C-alpha positions as a Markdown table, in Angstrom:
| # | Residue | x | y | z |
|---|---|---|---|---|
| 1 | Met | 34.4 | 37.1 | 23.0 |
| 2 | Lys | 32.4 | 34.8 | 25.3 |
| 3 | Ala | 29.1 | 36.3 | 24.1 |
| 4 | Lys | 30.0 | 35.7 | 20.5 |
| 5 | Lys | 30.5 | 32.0 | 21.2 |
| 6 | Ile | 27.2 | 31.7 | 23.0 |
| 7 | Ile | 25.4 | 33.5 | 20.2 |
| 8 | Ala | 27.1 | 31.2 | 17.6 |
| 9 | Leu | 26.2 | 28.1 | 19.7 |
| 10 | Leu | 22.5 | 29.3 | 19.9 |
| 11 | Leu | 22.4 | 29.9 | 16.2 |
| 12 | Ala | 23.9 | 26.5 | 15.4 |
| 13 | Leu | 21.3 | 24.9 | 17.8 |
| 14 | Met | 18.4 | 26.7 | 16.1 |
| 15 | Leu | 19.7 | 25.7 | 12.7 |
| 16 | Gly | 19.9 | 22.1 | 13.8 |
| 17 | Ile | 16.3 | 22.2 | 15.1 |
| 18 | Ala | 15.1 | 23.9 | 11.9 |
| 19 | Ile | 16.7 | 21.1 | 9.8 |
| 20 | Leu | 15.2 | 18.4 | 12.0 |
| 21 | Ala | 11.8 | 20.0 | 11.7 |
| 22 | Ala | 12.1 | 20.3 | 7.9 |
| 23 | Cys | 13.1 | 16.7 | 7.5 |
| 24 | Gly | 10.1 | 15.5 | 9.6 |
| 25 | Asp | 7.1 | 13.8 | 8.0 |
| 26 | Gly | 5.3 | 16.7 | 6.4 |
| 27 | Asp | 2.5 | 14.3 | 5.0 |
| 28 | Lys | 0.7 | 13.9 | 8.3 |
| 29 | Gly | -2.0 | 16.5 | 7.4 |
| 30 | Asp | -5.4 | 15.5 | 6.2 |
| 31 | Lys | -5.5 | 14.3 | 2.6 |
| 32 | Lys | -8.9 | 14.1 | 1.0 |
| 33 | Gly | -9.8 | 12.3 | -2.2 |
| 34 | Glu | -12.3 | 13.5 | -4.8 |
| 35 | Asn | -15.2 | 12.1 | -2.7 |
| 36 | Gly | -13.9 | 13.5 | 0.6 |
| 37 | Asp | -12.6 | 10.1 | 1.6 |
| 38 | Asp | -9.4 | 9.8 | 3.7 |
| 39 | Lys | -6.5 | 9.3 | 1.3 |
| 40 | Gly | -3.7 | 9.5 | 4.0 |
| 41 | Gly | -2.4 | 7.0 | 6.4 |
| 42 | Ala | -3.6 | 3.4 | 6.6 |
| 43 | Ala | -6.4 | 3.7 | 4.1 |
| 44 | Glu | -4.0 | 4.6 | 1.3 |
| 45 | Ile | -1.7 | 1.7 | 2.3 |
| 46 | Asp | -4.0 | -1.2 | 3.0 |
| 47 | Gly | -7.5 | -0.4 | 2.0 |
| 48 | Ser | -8.8 | -0.2 | 5.6 |
| 49 | Ser | -11.0 | 2.7 | 4.7 |
| 50 | Tyr | -13.6 | 0.1 | 3.6 |
| 51 | Gly | -14.1 | -0.9 | 7.3 |
| 52 | Ile | -12.5 | -4.2 | 6.9 |
| 53 | Asp | -10.9 | -6.2 | 9.8 |
| 54 | Leu | -7.3 | -6.7 | 8.7 |
| 55 | Ala | -7.0 | -9.6 | 11.2 |
| 56 | Ser | -10.1 | -11.5 | 9.9 |
| 57 | Thr | -9.7 | -14.7 | 7.9 |
| 58 | Glu | -13.2 | -14.2 | 6.5 |
| 59 | Val | -13.4 | -12.8 | 2.9 |
| 60 | Gln | -14.5 | -9.2 | 3.1 |
| 61 | Gln | -15.8 | -7.0 | 0.3 |
| 62 | Met | -13.8 | -3.9 | -0.5 |
| 63 | Ser | -14.2 | -1.9 | -3.7 |
| 64 | Ala | -17.0 | -2.3 | -6.2 |
| 65 | Glu | -14.7 | -0.8 | -8.8 |
| 66 | Arg | -13.0 | -3.4 | -11.0 |
| 67 | Ala | -10.1 | -3.3 | -13.3 |
| 68 | Ser | -10.2 | -4.6 | -16.8 |
| 69 | Lys | -9.1 | -8.2 | -17.5 |
| 70 | Glu | -6.4 | -6.8 | -19.7 |
| 71 | Lys | -5.0 | -4.6 | -17.0 |
| 72 | Leu | -4.8 | -7.5 | -14.5 |
| 73 | Ser | -3.2 | -9.7 | -17.1 |
| 74 | Gln | -0.7 | -6.9 | -17.9 |
| 75 | Ala | 0.1 | -6.6 | -14.1 |
| 76 | Val | 1.0 | -10.3 | -14.1 |
| 77 | Thr | 2.8 | -10.7 | -17.3 |
| 78 | Glu | 4.6 | -7.3 | -17.8 |
| 79 | Trp | 4.8 | -5.6 | -14.4 |
| 80 | Leu | 5.5 | -8.7 | -12.3 |
| 81 | Glu | 7.2 | -10.4 | -15.3 |
| 82 | Gly | 5.2 | -13.6 | -14.7 |
| 83 | Met | 6.8 | -14.2 | -11.3 |
| 84 | Thr | 4.7 | -15.6 | -8.4 |
| 85 | Met | 7.1 | -15.7 | -5.5 |
| 86 | Phe | 9.0 | -12.7 | -4.2 |
| 87 | Val | 11.9 | -12.4 | -1.8 |
| 88 | Asp | 12.8 | -8.9 | -0.4 |
| 89 | Ser | 10.2 | -7.2 | -2.6 |
| 90 | Lys | 9.5 | -3.5 | -1.8 |
| 91 | Leu | 6.1 | -3.5 | -3.6 |
| 92 | Thr | 3.2 | -2.6 | -1.3 |
| 93 | Tyr | -0.6 | -2.6 | -1.6 |
| 94 | Lys | -0.5 | 1.0 | -2.6 |
| 95 | Asp | 1.9 | 0.2 | -5.5 |
| 96 | Phe | -0.7 | -2.3 | -6.8 |
| 97 | Val | -3.5 | 0.2 | -6.5 |
| 98 | Asp | -1.4 | 2.8 | -8.3 |
| 99 | Tyr | -0.6 | 0.3 | -11.1 |
| 100 | Ile | -4.0 | -1.4 | -11.5 |
| 101 | Gly | -6.0 | 1.8 | -11.0 |
| 102 | Cys | -8.4 | 0.7 | -8.2 |
| 103 | Asp | -8.6 | -0.9 | -4.8 |
| 104 | Ala | -8.9 | -4.7 | -4.4 |
| 105 | Thr | -12.4 | -6.3 | -4.7 |
| 106 | Glu | -11.9 | -8.5 | -1.6 |
| 107 | Tyr | -9.6 | -8.9 | 1.4 |
| 108 | Asn | -8.8 | -11.6 | 3.9 |
| 109 | Phe | -6.0 | -12.5 | 6.3 |
| 110 | Asp | -4.3 | -15.8 | 5.5 |
| 111 | Ala | -3.3 | -17.2 | 8.9 |
| 112 | Ser | -1.4 | -20.2 | 7.3 |
| 113 | Phe | 1.0 | -17.8 | 5.6 |
| 114 | Asn | 0.6 | -14.9 | 8.1 |
| 115 | Ser | -0.2 | -12.7 | 5.1 |
| 116 | Arg | -2.7 | -10.1 | 4.0 |
| 117 | Val | -4.5 | -11.2 | 0.8 |
| 118 | Tyr | -6.0 | -8.8 | -1.6 |
| 119 | Thr | -8.0 | -10.1 | -4.6 |
| 120 | Trp | -8.8 | -8.1 | -7.7 |
| 121 | Lys | -11.7 | -9.4 | -9.8 |
| 122 | Ala | -11.9 | -8.3 | -13.5 |
| 123 | Glu | -14.8 | -6.3 | -14.8 |
| 124 | Gly | -17.7 | -8.6 | -15.8 |
| 125 | Ser | -16.1 | -11.8 | -14.4 |
| 126 | Asp | -15.8 | -13.2 | -10.9 |
| 127 | Asn | -13.6 | -16.0 | -12.4 |
| 128 | Ser | -10.8 | -13.7 | -13.7 |
| 129 | Val | -8.8 | -12.8 | -10.6 |
| 130 | Leu | -5.5 | -11.7 | -9.4 |
| 131 | Gly | -4.6 | -12.6 | -5.8 |
| 132 | Val | -1.7 | -10.9 | -4.0 |
| 133 | Trp | -0.2 | -11.9 | -0.6 |
| 134 | Phe | 1.7 | -9.4 | 1.5 |
| 135 | Lys | 3.9 | -10.3 | 4.5 |
| 136 | Gln | 5.0 | -7.9 | 7.2 |
| 137 | Ser | 8.5 | -6.6 | 6.9 |
| 138 | Gly | 9.2 | -4.3 | 9.8 |
| 139 | Asn | 6.3 | -1.8 | 9.8 |
| 140 | Thr | 5.5 | -2.4 | 6.1 |
| 141 | Trp | 3.5 | -5.1 | 4.4 |
| 142 | Thr | 5.3 | -6.0 | 1.2 |
| 143 | Leu | 4.7 | -8.4 | -1.7 |
| 144 | Ser | 5.3 | -12.0 | -1.0 |
| 145 | Met | 3.4 | -14.0 | -3.7 |
| 146 | Thr | 0.8 | -13.8 | -6.3 |
| 147 | Gly | -1.7 | -16.1 | -8.0 |
| 148 | Ser | -4.0 | -15.5 | -10.9 |
| 149 | Thr | -6.8 | -17.3 | -12.7 |
| 150 | Asn | -8.3 | -16.9 | -16.2 |
| 151 | Leu | -6.4 | -13.7 | -17.1 |
| 152 | Ser | -4.9 | -14.9 | -20.3 |
């Protein structure tokens, strides 16, 4: 009888370990994009695959790819519903990349707001821009505010 209890306890323990292992982060393996670039971890979240210094207040170039003026305008008017200030937003840089379809054109850290600022410039125009500020919330940088120029 005692042996059955020990076996049952060992089986329960093994099941518990198996469940914990299955619930762990299975996305830690290498993810490669079409060009062999790293698409996992920080690069996917904050654009740091461009070699930018996330703590620098200097404007740094990121992607040469640009979104259409219409897509940036749609992000402001439809997706963000014209709002510019956000409290308790869950939107991240990755959400913007997924919606807009490309990484930001430029990056800088805004020390006065303690925020990461990503700027998307429209195709063919350095004057049509969407700027997005992200504040740190725990381990995640989430949407804080936006500003846009010449997108209408």
